[in-house]
N, C-alpha and C positions, 0 to 999 in steps of 0.2 A: 543458303545451302541447307538449311534445317530442314525443308520440305523433302530433301532427296535421302533420308536416313534409310529407307527400306532398301534402296539400291546399294548403298554402301554395305549394309549387312550381307546382302545377296553377293555382292562382289567379293567378300572375304571368304566365301566357301570355295573350296576346290571344284572344279568342273568334272574332272576325269579321275578314275581310280586306277593306278597301275597295278594294284595287288592282283587283280583278276585279268589282267591282260594276256592275250594269246601268246605273245612273245615271251613270256615269262615261263612258259610250261616246262620246257626241257632244257636246263642249263646244265651244261657239262662242267664249266668252271667259271670262275670270275678272275680276270686279270687283276694282279696283286695292286698295282699303283692306280690304274684308272678305274677299277671296280666295274668294267665292261664285261657283260655276259657273253659267254662263248657257246653258241648252240650245239647240240649233238649233230651227228652226221644224219640221223634219221630225220630230225627237225628240219635240217636244210634241204633234204630230198623231198620231203612232204611240202615245204614252201615252194620249191621249184615247181613241182607238179602242179600245185595249186595255181601259181601264176601263170603256167603254159595253159593249162585248161581254161582259165577265166580271162585270158587276155582278149583285147578288142580286134586284133588282127587276125 
């Protein structure tokens, strides 16, 4: 397994960054116990409009 050291180093790094994710943009509040983000009304409305215009049907 010594020949696979580069793969082990690469696998240790995270692939995605949630710091810049779109779903973190407009947070109205965080639930106290679960720390779940509650979006603003505008964010929900924009998300629904985006889904409706970009749907396959």
